[in-house]
Each structure stands twice: as C-alpha cells, then as structure tokens.
MIMAR-226433 format. One record per residue (C-alpha): x, z, y; residue number from 1; chain. Coordinates in steps of 0.02 Angstrom, whole numbers, always signed. Layout:
# MIMAR-226433
X  Z  Y  NUM  A
...
***
This chain:
# MIMAR-226433
+1340  +860  -1261  1  A
+1198  +924  -1154  2  A
+1166  +1071  -1271  3  A
+1350  +1119  -1263  4  A
+1348  +1108  -1073  5  A
+1192  +1215  -1059  6  A
+1261  +1348  -1177  7  A
+1429  +1349  -1087  8  A
+1341  +1379  -920  9  A
+1233  +1513  -999  10  A
+1378  +1615  -1072  11  A
+1481  +1588  -915  12  A
+1338  +1664  -814  13  A
+1327  +1811  -933  14  A
+1514  +1844  -912  15  A
+1501  +1835  -723  16  A
+1355  +1956  -718  17  A
+1400  +2062  -869  18  A
+1354  +2228  -788  19  A
+1183  +2165  -736  20  A
+1155  +2085  -906  21  A
+1195  +2250  -991  22  A
+1075  +2338  -872  23  A
+938  +2215  -917  24  A
+971  +2243  -1101  25  A
+963  +2432  -1084  26  A
+806  +2435  -977  27  A
+721  +2315  -1097  28  A
+778  +2424  -1241  29  A
+701  +2580  -1163  30  A
+538  +2496  -1113  31  A
+512  +2414  -1284  32  A
+557  +2576  -1371  33  A
+413  +2662  -1279  34  A
+298  +2515  -1320  35  A
+347  +2525  -1504  36  A
+327  +2714  -1507  37  A
+152  +2700  -1433  38  A
+102  +2571  -1564  39  A
+175  +2676  -1706  40  A
+84  +2832  -1647  41  A
-80  +2736  -1647  42  A
-41  +2673  -1823  43  A
-8  +2853  -1874  44  A
-176  +2908  -1802  45  A
-263  +2768  -1897  46  A
-177  +2821  -2059  47  A
-227  +3002  -2037  48  A
-407  +2959  -1994  49  A
-421  +2846  -2147  50  A
-350  +2981  -2260  51  A
-428  +3136  -2185  52  A
-595  +3082  -2115  53  A
-649  +3021  -2286  54  A
-602  +3189  -2361  55  A
-680  +3305  -2231  56  A
-843  +3391  -2271  57  A
-987  +3472  -2180  58  A
-997  +3655  -2227  59  A
-1170  +3735  -2223  60  A
-1141  +3924  -2223  61  A
-1289  +4026  -2283  62  A
-1331  +4198  -2214  63  A
-1225  +4342  -2279  64  A
-1287  +4520  -2294  65  A
-1245  +4562  -2112  66  A
-1255  +4427  -1980  67  A
-1306  +4422  -1797  68  A
-1370  +4244  -1806  69  A
-1556  +4228  -1762  70  A
-1587  +4130  -1922  71  A
-1519  +4278  -2022  72  A
-1634  +4408  -1948  73  A
-1717  +4439  -2116  74  A
-1549  +4477  -2198  75  A
-1453  +4389  -2334  76  A
-1515  +4218  -2387  77  A
-1639  +4222  -2531  78  A
-1636  +4107  -2681  79  A
-1792  +4020  -2616  80  A
-1714  +3988  -2445  81  A
-1553  +3923  -2524  82  A
-1654  +3808  -2636  83  A
-1750  +3740  -2486  84  A
-1589  +3700  -2393  85  A
-1517  +3615  -2547  86  A
-1678  +3515  -2567  87  A
-1662  +3452  -2388  88  A
-1481  +3402  -2414  89  A
-1525  +3307  -2574  90  A
-1684  +3229  -2504  91  A
-1714  +3042  -2493  92  A
-1712  +3050  -2303  93  A
-1528  +3103  -2306  94  A
-1473  +3001  -2456  95  A
-1405  +2865  -2341  96  A
-1290  +2993  -2260  97  A
-1251  +3122  -2395  98  A
-1134  +3069  -2534  99  A
-1124  +3231  -2632  100  A
-1171  +3413  -2612  101  A
-1065  +3549  -2692  102  A
-1124  +3729  -2702  103  A
-990  +3861  -2673  104  A
-1048  +4029  -2737  105  A
-986  +4197  -2676  106  A
-872  +4212  -2827  107  A
-796  +4040  -2796  108  A
-775  +4078  -2611  109  A
-689  +4242  -2657  110  A
-573  +4154  -2777  111  A
-524  +4025  -2645  112  A
-501  +4165  -2519  113  A
-384  +4260  -2635  114  A
-283  +4102  -2670  115  A
-254  +4081  -2484  116  A
-232  +4261  -2427  117  A
-203  +4358  -2588  118  A
-23  +4398  -2546  119  A
-81  +4508  -2400  120  A
-131  +4689  -2425  121  A
-293  +4684  -2328  122  A
-356  +4536  -2429  123  A
-355  +4636  -2590  124  A
-492  +4748  -2519  125  A
-614  +4604  -2494  126  A
-742  +4589  -2633  127  A
-847  +4442  -2692  128  A
-1005  +4525  -2623  129  A
-933  +4517  -2448  130  A
-909  +4329  -2461  131  A
-1030  +4196  -2405  132  A
-1120  +4065  -2507  133  A
-1111  +3889  -2438  134  A
-1147  +3707  -2471  135  A
-1004  +3582  -2451  136  A
-1075  +3413  -2403  137  A
-976  +3252  -2424  138  A
-1038  +3111  -2312  139  A
-1036  +2924  -2334  140  A
-987  +2909  -2152  141  A
-907  +3064  -2074  142  A
-958  +3001  -1902  143  A
-1140  +3037  -1950  144  A
-1112  +3225  -1957  145  A
-1242  +3262  -1823  146  A
-1385  +3185  -1924  147  A
-1356  +3308  -2067  148  A
-1324  +3453  -1950  149  A
-1489  +3424  -1859  150  A
-1585  +3431  -2023  151  A
-1519  +3600  -2081  152  A
-1469  +3691  -1921  153  A
-1593  +3822  -1866  154  A
-1672  +3842  -2037  155  A
-1701  +4019  -2099  156  A
-1557  +4068  -2211  157  A
-1429  +3952  -2129  158  A
-1303  +4046  -2023  159  A
-1200  +3897  -1962  160  A
-1154  +3716  -1995  161  A
-971  +3671  -1973  162  A
-898  +3496  -1964  163  A
-718  +3500  -2026  164  A
-680  +3354  -1912  165  A
-684  +3478  -1768  166  A
-524  +3553  -1839  167  A
-438  +3383  -1837  168  A
-499  +3322  -1668  169  A
-375  +3428  -1565  170  A
-231  +3354  -1666  171  A
-293  +3177  -1636  172  A
-319  +3219  -1452  173  A
-137  +3273  -1437  174  A
-78  +3115  -1526  175  A
-186  +3006  -1414  176  A
-112  +3090  -1261  177  A
+62  +3059  -1329  178  A
+13  +2876  -1349  179  A
-53  +2869  -1171  180  A
+108  +2948  -1106  181  A
+214  +2825  -1205  182  A
+108  +2680  -1144  183  A
+123  +2738  -963  184  A
+312  +2756  -974  185  A
+320  +2587  -1062  186  A
+223  +2506  -920  187  A
+340  +2579  -788  188  A
+495  +2530  -885  189  A
+426  +2357  -920  190  A
+397  +2329  -734  191  A
+574  +2390  -703  192  A
+640  +2269  -833  193  A
+548  +2123  -753  194  A
+618  +2166  -582  195  A
+794  +2188  -650  196  A
+790  +2026  -750  197  A
+723  +1937  -596  198  A
+864  +2007  -490  199  A
+995  +1961  -620  200  A
+937  +1782  -634  201  A
+922  +1767  -446  202  A
+1100  +1830  -418  203  A
+1164  +1713  -553  204  A
+1074  +1566  -473  205  A
+1139  +1609  -299  206  A
+1318  +1628  -362  207  A
+1311  +1452  -435  208  A
+1221  +1366  -293  209  A
+1362  +1239  -273  210  A
+1354  +1193  -456  211  A
+1167  +1171  -452  212  A
+1182  +1064  -294  213  A
+1304  +949  -383  214  A
+1188  +938  -532  215  A
+1045  +888  -417  216  A
+1154  +750  -339  217  A
+1192  +674  -510  218  A
+1006  +671  -553  219  A
+985  +824  -664  220  A
+805  +878  -690  221  A
+733  +1046  -638  222  A
+721  +1101  -819  223  A
+902  +1055  -857  224  A
+961  +1153  -704  225  A
+853  +1305  -742  226  A
+881  +1313  -929  227  A
+1050  +1407  -926  228  A
+977  +1541  -812  229  A
+822  +1557  -921  230  A
+932  +1578  -1075  231  A
+1033  +1715  -989  232  A
+876  +1818  -961  233  A
+808  +1779  -1134  234  A
+970  +1830  -1221  235  A
+980  +1995  -1126  236  A
+796  +2033  -1159  237  A
+808  +1988  -1343  238  A
+962  +2098  -1361  239  A
+860  +2240  -1286  240  A
+718  +2204  -1408  241  A
+840  +2206  -1554  242  A
+907  +2375  -1495  243  A
+729  +2443  -1480  244  A
+685  +2387  -1656  245  A
+846  +2461  -1723  246  A
+816  +2625  -1631  247  A
+638  +2638  -1696  248  A
+695  +2598  -1873  249  A
+826  +2735  -1870  250  A
+702  +2857  -1793  251  A
+568  +2823  -1923  252  A
+691  +2816  -2067  253  A
+782  +2979  -2030  254  A
+657  +3081  -1929  255  A
+491  +3031  -2007  256  A
+533  +2978  -2185  257  A
+686  +3087  -2203  258  A
+615  +3248  -2128  259  A
+430  +3250  -2086  260  A
+372  +3159  -2243  261  A
+468  +3281  -2352  262  A
+404  +3434  -2258  263  A
+222  +3378  -2248  264  A
+194  +3284  -2410  265  A
+4  +3278  -2387  266  A
+19  +3170  -2232  267  A
+30  +2981  -2246  268  A
+163  +2947  -2114  269  A
+214  +2779  -2045  270  A
+370  +2707  -2126  271  A
+506  +2580  -2090  272  A
+392  +2443  -2155  273  A
+278  +2477  -2006  274  A
+428  +2456  -1891  275  A
+459  +2282  -1962  276  A
+273  +2246  -1941  277  A
+280  +2277  -1754  278  A
+452  +2196  -1733  279  A
+379  +2022  -1694  280  A
+270  +2103  -1560  281  A
+421  +2182  -1476  282  A
+519  +2019  -1485  283  A
+370  +1926  -1412  284  A
+358  +2051  -1268  285  A
+546  +2031  -1237  286  A
+527  +1842  -1228  287  A
+376  +1860  -1114  288  A
+473  +1974  -997  289  A
+613  +1847  -986  290  A
+491  +1703  -959  291  A
+397  +1791  -818  292  A
+558  +1843  -734  293  A
+630  +1668  -746  294  A
+476  +1588  -670  295  A
+478  +1709  -525  296  A
+663  +1687  -489  297  A
+699  +1505  -526  298  A
+548  +1433  -437  299  A
+634  +1471  -272  300  A
+821  +1461  -302  301  A
+842  +1310  -413  302  A
+697  +1198  -366  303  A
+744  +1021  -321  304  A
***
C-alpha cells in the first residue's frame, strides 16, 4: 500500500511539472553525453598509444654525401663509422632499452621511397645513391627514447636521430584538448543539471505543501514524505542518462564503426562495446546528480 502511494505521488508530481521534468532529462542527457564523449576519447587515446607506441621506432640517419650537419663535416659516413654506431646500439649498455636494430641500406630506402612517391614525376629522378642509410631501432619501452638518442647523437657519421613518437604527439595533443573541452562542457552542464533538478524538486515540494503538512500530522516520517520527490528527480535523471547512452551508442555505431573504422582500417577505434562499458558510470553519475539535488532541495522544504 505504501509503495503504491509513493509511486502515485511520484508520477502525479511528474505530470504536474512535466515541462520541468523534460528540461531536467534533456540537460542531464547533454551533460552525460559530454562526460561519455570525454571518457571515450580518452579510451581512444589509450588504444592508439598501445597500438602505435609499441610499433614506433627511433631512426638513426647516417650522413649522406652532402649534409650541413657538423657531424657530417668529413662527408658521407664511412663503413667504419657506421659499424661503430651499430656497435653502440647493440652494446650491453643499451640492451635493456634496445629490442632490435634493423639496418636500412640506400637501396632499401630508395625502394621504400619509390613505393610511397613513385607515382610522381619528380620521384623517378631520385637515385639510390642520393638516399640515406639509417638504423631503425625498436625499443622495449618507447618512453626511453632519450637514453638511446643521447648515446648516438653527436657521433661522427650520424646526421640526426628521429623519434617517430614526435609525429604522433601532435595528434594526441589535439585529442587531449578535445577531451579537456568535453570535460569542461560536461562540468558546466552537470552543474546546470544539478541546479535544474534542485529547482524542479523544490517547485514540486512547494506545490504540494498542503499534502506534506497532512502527512506530517498523521505521523509520516521524513523519508516517506521525501521519497516521492526523490524518485521524481531520479527518474528524470535516469531518463537523461538512458538518452545519453543511446546517443553515444548511435554515434559510435554509425560514425566511428560505420565510417571512420572503414576509412582508417589501421586504427583501433572504440566500439559500441566500450559504450556499454561506460554505461554504468553514466547511470551512476545520473543517480548521484539526483541524490545531490534531492538533499539540497528537500532538506529545507519537507523537513518535519
């Protein structure tokens, strides 16, 4: 009987304040969508780092025939200089950092160059002798690039040392800024949702002040009086969370899996499974929003 009474009061309150309840639902939907988007972007960054950081290499470019680098003042790298650099890379002191060293000859560099640019007229005029010999170094931990770079940089015969991670860092920087923007918007919208839920519950409590007074007279507890109002906020917030999860699912399913994943097959994108993974988080945040708003509102307007 009590459960039926509480639910009847709850749905009656929702009908009375339908416009405000819909507003709460929509604001919660927008705020949780930004929260979910921020989490998914971070998951995407983690996926890309796991896939790409392990594959990136340190490229040690040896001096070509003509170079302005101080270490190339004596001209093209000699066999002895190249052997010394290779010996350093394969030394015991670097064995904890270096996983494998691959030598790319001028001919191999020319072949790779032609594969990439061979369809352009100017590329056909480039010969193997104009290419540059290099060592491609695979690391156990790509974060330890500087240790290897310090050992070979500045040696005679070494023109430059390039960390391929430097190519990826700008992309990750952009993605991190997108995450920060999403998180900032989510914070603003979450605060808006709390204020709106608080206002909705407060208006509902004020509109039923006579009913709550009668309930106090017949001995109803604080919790029993407050429960219908708490449920109103919770239902609106959970509806917003459900909309956010649905929106994220459709976005990932059609935009990411249906378009990006097919266009960029080498990238491990987030999928709809990741949306279901974060769904409990979004529901929990929705419940927390409703709980905080209820405590703020009901502590004043329905206290015995």
